[in-house]
Every structure is written in C-alpha cells, then in structure tokens.
C-alpha positions as CSV (number, residue, x, y, z in Angstrom):
1,X,0.0,-0.4,0.3
2,X,1.3,3.5,-0.8
3,X,-0.2,6.0,2.4
4,X,0.2,9.7,2.7
5,X,-1.1,11.4,6.3
6,X,-1.9,14.8,6.1
7,X,-3.4,17.2,8.7
8,X,-2.5,20.0,11.3
9,X,0.4,19.6,13.7
10,X,-0.4,18.0,17.1
11,X,-2.6,15.2,15.4
12,X,-0.8,12.5,15.6
13,X,0.3,12.3,12.6
14,X,4.3,10.9,13.0
15,X,3.1,8.6,15.8
16,X,-0.1,6.5,14.0
17,X,2.4,6.8,11.1
18,X,4.8,4.8,12.4
19,X,3.3,2.8,13.9
20,X,0.8,2.1,10.7
21,X,3.7,1.4,8.7
22,X,5.0,-0.9,11.2
23,X,1.7,-2.9,11.2
24,X,1.7,-3.2,7.6
25,X,6.0,-4.4,7.6
26,X,5.8,-1.1,5.3
27,X,8.9,1.5,5.1
28,X,7.5,4.9,7.6
29,X,9.3,8.3,5.8
30,X,8.4,11.2,8.3
31,X,9.1,14.3,5.5
32,X,10.9,16.5,8.4
33,X,12.8,13.9,9.3
34,X,13.8,13.3,5.8
35,X,14.2,17.4,5.5
36,X,16.9,17.0,8.3
37,X,18.6,14.5,6.6
38,X,18.9,15.8,3.2
39,X,19.6,19.7,4.7
40,X,21.2,19.2,8.0
41,X,18.5,20.9,9.7
42,X,15.2,20.5,10.8
43,X,12.3,22.6,9.1
44,X,12.1,24.5,12.5
45,X,15.8,25.4,12.9
46,X,15.6,26.3,9.4
47,X,13.2,29.1,9.5
48,X,14.4,30.4,12.3
49,X,17.5,31.4,10.3
50,X,16.5,35.3,8.8
51,X,18.5,34.4,5.4
52,X,15.3,31.6,4.8
53,X,11.8,32.4,3.6
54,X,9.3,29.6,4.1
55,X,9.1,29.8,0.4
56,X,12.4,28.5,0.2
57,X,11.4,25.9,2.8
58,X,8.6,24.8,1.1
59,X,10.7,24.2,-2.4
60,X,13.2,21.8,-0.4
61,X,9.9,20.2,1.2
62,X,8.5,19.5,-2.5
63,X,11.8,17.8,-3.5
64,X,11.8,15.4,-0.5
65,X,8.0,14.9,-1.6
66,X,7.9,14.3,-5.1
67,X,10.9,11.6,-4.2
68,X,9.2,9.9,-1.8
69,X,5.9,9.4,-3.7
70,X,7.5,7.7,-5.8
71,X,7.7,4.8,-3.6
72,X,5.7,1.9,-2.6
73,X,4.8,-0.4,0.2
74,X,5.5,3.4,2.4
75,X,3.6,5.0,4.9
76,X,4.7,9.1,4.8
77,X,3.9,11.5,7.0
78,X,3.9,14.6,6.1
79,X,4.7,18.5,7.7
80,X,1.3,20.4,8.5
81,X,2.0,23.3,6.3
82,X,2.6,20.9,3.0
83,X,-0.4,22.3,1.3
84,X,0.7,25.8,2.0
85,X,2.1,25.4,-1.6
86,X,0.2,24.8,-4.4
87,X,2.7,22.9,-6.3
88,X,2.7,20.2,-2.8
89,X,-1.1,19.9,-3.2
90,X,-0.8,19.0,-6.7
91,X,1.6,16.6,-6.6
92,X,-0.5,14.9,-3.9
93,X,-3.5,15.0,-5.8
94,X,-1.7,13.4,-8.5
95,X,0.2,10.8,-6.9
96,X,-2.0,7.4,-6.6
97,X,-1.8,7.4,-2.7
98,X,-4.2,6.6,0.0
99,X,-4.1,10.5,1.3
100,X,-5.5,10.3,5.0
101,X,-6.4,13.5,6.6
102,X,-6.1,12.8,10.4
103,X,-8.0,15.6,12.3
104,X,-8.7,16.9,15.7
105,X,-10.7,19.4,17.5
106,X,-8.5,22.5,18.0
107,X,-8.9,22.7,21.9
108,X,-7.3,18.8,21.4
109,X,-4.6,20.4,19.0
110,X,-3.8,23.4,21.6
111,X,-3.5,20.8,24.6
112,X,-1.2,18.1,22.7
113,X,1.3,21.0,22.1
114,X,0.9,22.7,25.2
115,X,1.8,19.3,26.9
116,X,4.5,17.7,24.8
117,X,7.9,18.0,25.7
118,X,10.1,20.7,24.9
119,X,12.7,19.8,22.0
120,X,15.9,21.4,20.6
121,X,14.3,22.8,17.5
122,X,11.0,23.5,18.7
123,X,7.5,24.9,17.1
124,X,8.1,28.1,15.9
125,X,4.2,28.9,14.9
126,X,3.4,28.1,18.8
127,X,6.0,30.7,19.7
128,X,5.1,33.5,16.8
129,X,1.6,33.6,16.6
130,X,-1.4,34.2,19.7
131,X,-3.8,31.5,20.3
132,X,-6.1,33.6,18.0
133,X,-4.0,33.9,15.2
134,X,-2.4,29.8,15.4
135,X,-6.8,29.3,15.6
136,X,-7.1,31.0,12.0
137,X,-4.0,28.9,10.5
138,X,-6.2,25.9,12.0
139,X,-9.1,27.3,9.9
140,X,-7.6,28.1,6.7
141,X,-5.3,24.7,6.2
142,X,-8.8,22.8,7.5
143,X,-10.4,22.4,3.3
144,X,-7.1,22.5,1.9
145,X,-6.8,18.8,4.1
146,X,-10.1,17.9,2.9
147,X,-9.6,18.5,-0.4
148,X,-7.1,15.6,-1.2
149,X,-8.2,13.6,1.2
150,X,-9.8,10.4,0.6
151,X,-10.5,9.2,4.0
152,X,-10.7,11.6,7.2
153,X,-9.8,10.0,10.7
154,X,-10.8,12.1,13.5
155,X,-7.9,11.6,15.7
156,X,-9.5,13.2,19.4
157,X,-9.3,10.4,22.5
158,X,-8.3,8.1,20.6
159,X,-4.9,5.7,21.5
160,X,-2.3,5.4,18.5
161,X,-3.0,2.0,17.8
162,X,-6.6,2.6,17.8
163,X,-6.1,5.0,14.8
164,X,-4.1,2.4,13.3
165,X,-6.6,-0.1,13.4
166,X,-9.5,2.4,11.9
167,X,-7.2,2.9,9.2
168,X,-6.0,-0.3,8.2
169,X,-10.2,-1.7,7.9
170,X,-11.1,1.3,6.3
171,X,-8.5,0.7,3.9
172,X,-9.2,-2.7,3.2
173,X,-13.5,-2.7,3.5
174,X,-13.7,0.8,1.6
175,X,-16.8,1.2,3.9
176,X,-19.0,4.1,3.0
177,X,-20.0,6.4,6.2
178,X,-16.4,6.1,7.4
179,X,-15.3,9.4,8.3
180,X,-19.1,9.8,10.2
181,X,-18.3,6.5,12.6
182,X,-14.8,8.1,13.2
183,X,-16.3,11.2,14.2
184,X,-18.9,9.2,16.3
185,X,-16.4,6.7,18.2
186,X,-14.1,9.7,18.6
187,X,-17.2,11.0,20.3
188,X,-18.0,8.4,22.3
189,X,-14.3,8.0,23.5
190,X,-14.3,11.6,24.7
191,X,-17.6,10.6,26.9
192,X,-15.6,8.1,28.9
193,X,-13.2,10.6,29.1
194,X,-15.5,12.8,30.5
195,X,-16.9,10.2,33.3
196,X,-13.4,9.1,34.6
197,X,-12.6,12.7,35.1
198,X,-15.9,13.0,36.5
199,X,-14.9,10.2,38.8
200,X,-11.9,11.5,39.5
201,X,-13.8,15.0,41.1
202,X,-15.9,12.4,43.1
203,X,-13.7,11.1,44.9
204,X,-12.1,14.4,45.9
205,X,-15.6,15.8,46.8
206,X,-16.2,12.3,49.2
207,X,-12.9,13.4,50.8
208,X,-14.6,16.3,51.3
209,X,-17.7,15.2,52.6
210,X,-15.7,13.0,55.1
211,X,-14.2,15.5,56.9
212,X,-17.2,17.6,57.3
213,X,-19.8,15.2,57.7
214,X,-21.7,16.5,54.6
215,X,-24.4,13.9,53.5
216,X,-23.4,11.8,50.8
217,X,-26.8,12.0,48.7
218,X,-28.2,15.9,48.3
219,X,-32.1,15.8,46.6
220,X,-32.6,19.3,46.4
221,X,-29.6,19.5,44.4
222,X,-30.0,16.6,42.0
223,X,-33.4,17.4,41.7
224,X,-32.3,21.2,40.7
225,X,-29.3,19.8,38.2
226,X,-32.3,17.9,36.7
227,X,-34.2,20.7,36.0
228,X,-31.6,22.4,34.6
229,X,-30.2,20.3,32.1
230,X,-33.6,19.1,30.3
231,X,-34.0,23.2,30.2
232,X,-31.0,23.3,28.9
233,X,-30.7,20.5,26.6
234,X,-34.6,20.6,25.1
235,X,-34.0,22.6,22.1
236,X,-31.5,19.7,21.3
237,X,-34.4,17.1,20.9
238,X,-33.6,15.6,24.1
239,X,-36.2,14.0,26.2
240,X,-36.3,14.7,29.8
241,X,-37.0,11.1,29.9
242,X,-33.5,10.5,28.3
243,X,-31.6,12.4,30.3
244,X,-33.1,11.5,33.4
245,X,-32.1,8.0,32.4
246,X,-28.2,9.2,31.9
247,X,-28.3,11.0,35.2
248,X,-29.8,8.0,37.0
249,X,-26.7,6.0,36.2
250,X,-24.1,8.8,36.5
251,X,-25.4,9.6,40.0
252,X,-25.8,6.3,40.9
253,X,-22.5,5.3,40.1
254,X,-21.2,8.4,41.8
255,X,-23.3,7.6,44.8
256,X,-21.8,4.1,45.2
257,X,-18.5,5.0,44.8
258,X,-19.0,7.8,47.3
259,X,-20.6,5.2,49.8
260,X,-17.3,3.3,49.4
261,X,-15.1,6.0,49.8
262,X,-16.9,7.5,53.1
263,X,-18.1,4.6,55.0
264,X,-14.9,3.3,56.3
265,X,-14.4,7.0,58.0
266,X,-18.3,6.8,59.5
C-alpha cells in the first residue's frame, strides 16, 4: 500500500504513521526527518534562520515529497504546512497514494502541543502566533486538507493503535460512512474520558464530605441539576426521559463510589 498522512500539527501523523507502517510491514518516511537528513537541519531550525524564507523551505520540501511519492509499500507522514505550497497539493492530488487526513478539535491540538515535551527545534508557529492567530491558521488549512483526502479520520481521545486499526480496516474494506463513524467513535471516547474525569472529582468530593460530615446524597441539588439540564437541552431534541436515565446511571455510580470511600470513615 501507499499511504500519505496529512493534517495539522499535533494530530498524531508521526506517531500513527510509524505504527501503521510497522503494522503493514512498510517503510515509514517522516518528511520533517527526511528534510533534516538532506539539509542538515530540521524545518523549525531552518525557518528560524533569518536568511531562509518559508518559500525556500516549501521548495526544498517539494523535492523531498516528490522523491518520497515514487516509493511503494510506504507510509509517509507530512508536515502540517505541506498544503501551503500549491505545487505540493498538485503533486499529492496527482499521486496514486491513499491520502488520509488526520483531524482533531482545535482544543485537542492545543492541549497536545502545550503538553508535549520541549524539543531542541521547538515549534516556531506556537511561539510566534497568538492563540487566535493559531486558530485562524488551523481553520484556514482545514479545507486544504479535506480537498486532498480520500479519508478523514478523527483522532480525538483515541490511542495511536486504535487509529492504526481504524485506518487499516477502512482501507481494506472501503466501507461507506467511515468518516461519520470515525467522528462518532471520537465522541464516544470523549464521553468516557469525561466520565473518568467526573469520577476523579467525585473522589475529591468524597474526601471533603468525609471530613465535614456532609450528606452523601443531596436530593434538592440533584433535582435542581436535573431540571436545569432538561431545560438547557430541550432545544436539542433530547427528551426529558433520556436525560433522567443518563443522570440516574451517572449519579447512582457516583453515590456508590462515594459510599465506598466514605463508609469506612463513618
């Protein structure tokens, strides 16, 4: 297979690409690494030199991309700005590669980039742009990625190997509605991450209740929360019965968790 991964920085192209290549027993090429191998410095360090323009970088990137696209049995991870040079986009569009767009919410991208360990080269765009400008760049590039992609994979709240399996199955089966299902899977994963976060907060609350003797169950607060959520989400066509069922499951689990934590202390 011949696979090309595109998408904004921080969506996981390098990590997913490397693991996908291993899974398929293919060669893996990271264009940023290939750029450094050929030019002696990586993209970030190259662009930090006042004597170098972005246009000069894109032209060098084009040569590496053109060479890489001649290979077979390969997974290629591109830089986030590869679509900024029209010639690059034309080269990709005219290739016989399976072009896959890895997409994430802006908040996910920002969290990943801010929490990532600092490297020697860094990420100049993160250092030189405000959050608002960075968001505008993300928005501006999204349609460029989408225009080139055969598949879009949503990476939010998914582990790299989950994404590898998702991509492999999609390419082998060529199933319809893949992008919609990928997005739904990401939302489902996010729900469980939020539940995990909620239970962490419940644990902290239980410790406070244990110290102060505050009642575990507070019916008035729970009823007020239920009414507020029903009113807030009524316009989204969520029946009150559905909201009550969700709250019942979540609160019962939280109460049981609190009781297990507090009971030994009372």
